[in-house]
C-alpha positions, 0 to 999 in steps of 0.5 A: 876449319879447312884441312891443313895444307902441309900434307898436300905441299909435302906430297907435291914437293916430293914428286917435284924433287923426284921428277927432277931426278934429285934425292928427297930429304925430309927434315923432322923434329925428332922430339915431337910426339909420336915420332918413331925414328932411330934415336941414335941418329938424332942430332940437336932434336932433329933428323934428316931422312932420305926418302929416295925410292931406292932407300926406303920400302913401303912409303905411305904419305897420308894427311896424318903422317909418313911411314916407311921402312929403311935401313940404318947401319944395315938394320931395317927399321920402321920410321913413323913421322906425324905430319906435325913433326915434318919441318921441311923437304928438300933436294939433297943435290941443291937444297931446293924444297920447302920448309913448313911454318907452324900451321893451325891443326899441327901444333907441337906441344912441348911440356914445361918440364921438357923446356926446363931440361933443355929437351924442347925442339929448337925453333926454326929460323924465319926468313921472310916469314918462311921457316928454314930448318937447321937439319943436319944431313949425313949419309948414315942418318939419311938411310943412304947405303954406303955400299952403293956403287953408283957415282955420287953427284958432287955435293954442295959445300956447307950445310943444306938450305931450304929454298922457297918454291913458289 
């Protein structure tokens, strides 16, 4: 069996977003096993994280997962996301990026008890066979420092949407 493609596409799209001078945001299934994120910022089982080099420290993207340190409400915290929990990556400014459908080798198990208690992660919507997350973005959950003096580019109205990059 071949190695899953998700980590390779994730690194490529991350670089592409940075090369286009945009802010990479990572949509994560926070309820997946092994996810270590500040739970107080999780909404509907998901969290969206800012991966801009100015917002994080010591980024490591391996075939197994992503790790970095970021500040949440001024407190530095280690973030660890197994590759199976990555739902997509997109540019904050325009929503362009890539959603990741289920892939062999990255099955996220939800126990029957979790499903019965309503703790199961919400399914992703499928658009033309490609998955799109319903991740919510806020400055605080994304690790953006509100004291940043740089003028912010205008934000698109509505919720961010992932677009298929071919």
